C-alpha positions in Angstrom: 14.1 -29.4 67.3 10.6 -30.6 67.5 8.4 -32.5 65.0 5.2 -30.8 63.9 2.4 -32.3 61.9 -1.0 -31.5 60.6 -3.5 -34.3 60.7 -6.6 -34.2 58.4 -9.5 -36.1 59.9 -12.6 -37.6 58.3 -15.4 -38.4 60.8 -18.7 -40.2 60.9 -21.7 -37.9 60.0 -22.4 -35.5 62.7 -19.3 -36.3 64.7 -17.0 -33.4 63.6 -17.6 -31.2 66.7 -17.1 -34.0 69.2 -14.0 -35.2 67.5 -12.5 -31.7 67.3 -13.2 -31.3 71.0 -11.7 -34.7 71.9 -8.5 -34.3 69.9 -8.0 -30.8 71.0 -7.8 -32.0 74.6 -4.9 -34.4 73.8 -1.5 -33.1 75.2 0.7 -31.9 72.3 -2.2 -30.9 70.1 -1.9 -27.1 69.4 -4.9 -26.7 67.1 -8.1 -28.6 66.4 -10.8 -27.1 64.2 -13.8 -28.2 62.1 -13.4 -27.5 58.4 -15.4 -28.1 55.2 -14.4 -30.1 52.2 -13.1 -33.7 52.0 -12.0 -33.6 55.7 -14.1 -32.6 58.7 -11.4 -31.7 61.3 -7.8 -30.4 60.9 -5.4 -30.5 63.8 -1.8 -29.5 64.4 0.4 -31.3 66.9 4.0 -30.9 68.2 6.3 -33.4 69.8 10.0 -33.8 70.6 10.5 -36.7 68.2 8.6 -38.8 65.6 8.6 -41.8 67.9 7.1 -39.7 70.8 4.5 -38.3 68.4 3.4 -41.8 67.5 3.3 -43.0 71.1 1.9 -40.0 72.9 -0.4 -38.3 70.3 -1.2 -40.4 67.2 -2.2 -43.4 69.3 -4.6 -41.3 71.3 -6.0 -39.6 68.1 -6.7 -43.0 66.6 -8.7 -44.0 69.7 -11.1 -41.1 69.5 -14.6 -42.4 68.6 -16.2 -41.2 65.4 -12.9 -41.0 63.3 -13.1 -42.9 60.1 -9.8 -41.9 58.4 -6.7 -39.7 59.0 -4.0 -38.2 56.9 -0.8 -37.1 58.7 1.2 -34.3 57.0 4.6 -33.6 58.6 5.6 -29.9 58.6 8.9 -29.3 56.7 11.0 -26.2 57.1 13.3 -24.7 54.5 
């Protein structure tokens, strides 16, 4: 069973489009779109485990220029 998360991203002014493009190109990211409201970009990612998610996806997201804050929301199934 894989781990899925939504990551809400706040960016520097005028950087939402470039951030969405950059995070969308990261392997494991299944969605990256600009949104309005308190966050500028929402992305969804999938990985085999939480450890792999941190190593292979989250570390790369945090390295994208223009990101000021992220909020990671794991998907739960019932």
